C-alpha positions as CSV (number, residue, x, y, z in Angstrom):
1,M,115.7,72.2,194.6
2,H,115.2,69.8,197.0
3,E,116.4,70.4,200.3
4,K,118.0,67.3,200.6
5,S,120.2,67.7,197.6
6,R,120.8,71.5,198.1
7,Y,124.5,72.0,197.9
8,T,125.2,68.5,197.9
9,I,128.2,68.9,195.2
10,Q,129.9,72.0,197.1
11,R,129.9,69.4,199.9
12,T,131.6,66.6,198.4
13,M,133.9,69.6,196.9
14,I,134.9,70.3,200.7
15,I,135.3,67.0,201.4
16,Y,137.7,66.3,199.1
17,F,139.7,69.3,199.7
18,L,139.7,68.2,202.9
19,L,141.2,64.8,202.7
20,I,143.9,66.2,200.2
21,G,144.3,68.6,203.6
22,F,143.9,66.0,205.9
23,A,146.7,63.5,204.3
24,S,149.3,66.7,203.6
25,I,148.9,67.8,207.4
26,M,149.8,64.3,209.0
27,V,152.3,63.6,206.9
28,G,154.2,66.5,207.6
29,V,153.3,66.1,210.8
30,E,154.8,62.8,210.7
31,F,158.0,64.2,209.1
32,L,158.5,66.4,211.5
33,V,158.1,64.6,214.2
34,D,160.8,61.8,213.1
35,F,163.0,65.0,211.9
36,H,163.1,66.7,215.4
37,T,163.6,63.1,216.8
38,G,165.9,62.0,214.6
39,Y,167.9,65.9,215.3
40,K,167.9,65.3,219.0
41,E,169.7,61.9,218.9
42,V,172.3,63.1,216.6
43,A,172.5,66.0,218.8
44,F,173.3,64.4,221.9
45,S,175.1,61.9,220.0
46,A,177.7,65.1,219.3
47,S,177.3,66.5,222.4
48,A,178.4,63.4,224.4
49,D,181.9,63.1,222.3
50,H,183.3,66.2,222.4
51,K,186.1,65.7,219.6
52,V,184.5,64.3,216.7
53,Q,180.9,64.1,215.8
54,D,179.6,60.8,215.1
55,Q,179.7,60.7,210.8
56,D,177.7,58.0,210.4
57,K,174.7,58.8,212.1
58,V,174.3,62.3,210.8
59,S,174.4,60.4,207.5
60,A,172.1,57.6,208.3
61,F,169.6,60.5,209.4
62,F,169.5,62.2,206.8
63,D,169.4,59.5,204.7
64,R,166.5,57.9,206.2
65,M,165.4,61.8,206.2
66,R,165.4,61.9,202.5
67,K,163.6,58.5,201.8
68,K,161.3,59.6,204.3
69,A,160.5,62.1,202.3
70,V,159.9,60.4,199.0
71,V,157.7,58.3,200.7
72,M,155.5,60.9,202.3
73,V,155.4,62.7,198.7
74,A,154.3,59.3,197.3
75,I,151.6,58.8,199.6
76,I,149.8,62.8,199.0
77,M,150.4,61.8,195.4
78,V,148.2,59.0,195.8
79,V,145.8,60.5,198.1
80,T,145.4,63.8,195.4
81,L,144.8,60.7,192.2
82,I,142.2,58.6,194.5
83,V,140.4,62.4,195.3
84,L,140.8,63.1,191.5
85,T,139.6,59.8,190.2
86,M,136.8,60.5,192.7
87,F,135.7,63.9,191.5
88,I,135.7,62.7,187.3
89,K,133.8,59.9,188.5
90,N,131.1,61.9,190.9
91,I,131.4,65.0,188.7
92,S,133.0,65.5,185.9
93,E,131.5,62.5,183.9
94,P,128.1,63.2,184.8
95,L,128.1,66.7,183.7
96,Q,129.9,65.6,180.0
97,H,126.8,63.3,180.0
98,M,124.9,66.4,180.9
99,I,126.6,68.3,178.2
100,D,126.3,65.5,175.3
101,K,122.9,64.7,175.6
102,S,122.1,68.4,175.6
103,R,123.6,69.5,172.2
104,K,121.8,66.4,171.0
105,I,118.7,67.9,172.7
106,L,119.9,71.2,170.8
107,S,119.9,69.5,167.5
108,G,116.6,68.6,167.3
109,D,116.9,64.9,168.8
110,L,114.0,64.8,171.5
111,S,114.1,61.3,172.0
112,R,117.3,61.5,174.1
113,T,116.9,61.6,178.0
114,I,119.8,62.5,181.2
115,K,120.0,60.0,183.0
116,I,122.5,60.3,186.0
117,Q,122.9,58.0,188.9
118,S,123.2,60.3,191.8
119,D,121.3,62.3,194.4
120,N,123.3,66.0,194.2
121,E,122.2,69.3,192.1
122,L,123.6,67.6,188.8
123,S,120.7,64.7,188.6
124,E,118.0,67.5,189.6
125,L,119.1,69.5,186.9
126,G,119.0,66.0,184.4
127,T,115.5,65.7,185.6
128,I,114.6,69.7,185.3
129,I,116.2,68.9,181.4
130,N,114.7,66.2,180.4
131,E,111.0,67.6,181.7
132,M,111.3,70.6,179.8
133,S,112.3,68.3,176.5
134,C,109.1,66.6,177.5
135,N,107.3,69.8,177.6
136,L,108.8,70.7,173.6
137,Q,107.8,67.9,172.4
138,E,104.2,68.3,174.1
139,I,104.5,71.8,172.3
140,L,105.6,70.5,169.2
141,L,102.6,67.5,168.6
142,L,100.2,70.3,169.6
143,S,101.7,72.3,166.5
144,R,101.6,69.6,164.3
145,G,97.7,68.8,165.6
146,L,97.0,72.4,165.0
147,C,98.4,72.6,161.9
148,T,97.0,69.3,160.6
149,A,93.7,70.3,161.8
150,G,94.0,74.0,160.1
151,Q,94.4,72.3,157.0
152,S,91.5,69.4,156.8
153,L,89.3,72.3,157.9
154,T,90.4,75.1,155.4
155,D,90.3,71.9,152.6
156,E,86.8,71.2,153.8
157,I,85.7,75.3,153.8
158,Q,87.0,75.0,150.1
159,Q,85.0,72.0,149.5
160,L,81.8,73.8,150.8
161,Q,82.8,77.2,148.4
162,K,83.0,75.6,145.4
163,G,78.8,74.9,145.4
164,P,76.2,77.6,146.6
165,L,76.0,77.6,150.1
166,D,72.6,77.0,151.6
167,A,71.9,77.5,155.6
168,Q,73.1,73.8,156.3
169,D,76.4,74.9,154.4
170,Q,76.5,78.0,156.9
171,T,76.4,76.2,159.7
172,R,79.3,73.5,158.9
173,I,81.3,76.6,158.0
174,A,80.7,78.2,161.3
175,D,81.5,75.0,163.1
176,I,84.6,74.4,161.8
177,V,85.7,78.4,162.0
178,Q,84.4,77.5,165.7
179,R,86.6,74.5,165.8
180,L,89.2,76.1,164.5
181,N,89.2,79.2,167.3
182,S,89.1,76.2,169.5
183,E,92.8,74.9,168.4
184,F,93.8,78.3,168.4
185,A,92.9,78.5,172.3
186,S,94.8,76.0,173.2
187,M,97.6,76.8,171.7
188,N,97.8,80.5,172.5
189,Q,97.2,79.1,176.4
190,V,100.5,77.7,176.3
191,I,101.9,80.5,174.5
192,D,100.3,83.3,177.2
193,Y,101.8,80.5,179.9
194,F,105.5,80.8,178.8
195,N,105.3,84.1,178.3
196,F,104.1,84.7,181.6
197,Y,106.5,82.5,183.0
198,A,109.5,84.9,181.1
199,G,107.7,87.7,182.5
200,E,107.2,87.0,186.4
201,S,111.1,85.6,185.9
202,Q,112.1,89.1,184.6
203,H,109.7,90.9,187.5
204,H,111.8,88.9,190.2
205,A,115.2,89.4,188.5
206,G,114.9,92.9,188.7
């Protein structure tokens, strides 16, 4: 994994949560400061009038606090909605795109490719899946070529066996067998590579 894209999604998630937390803290601080200031004004008014507390000021104070609380809750909801939209656009949608394309590849449609316009772990994972799909196509094409060559060589040997074999025919058969062995050797190299890679992975896992 490239260093520049390492933990990009993790940093993005942290930024999203920090945005929500920062908005909540700012709204909460603003509400507490306003409440404390208004409460001091009401308390001062009540202490100045030793007989009857100014009910209008108290009612206006709580009404203003109620409206401010509604506005602040609305602000938090808007910020949360914006962050959620960013999360869906930058993480959820590309991830769902990868799942859909991977299912197509799994079903046998190797013409599908994953395209993610971003520079994070999802983009790199999509590139890896595309490379795996290309490698699988190469293996299948090699297998098809091996089967075709094997069938052609087998037919040629059968044709030679129908008549008497002379030294030239035996040389041709030996050449056919050598070509067939070469094709199998190429296929075995590919198989050995994947077996070695799996064994190496198990070795590191252990």
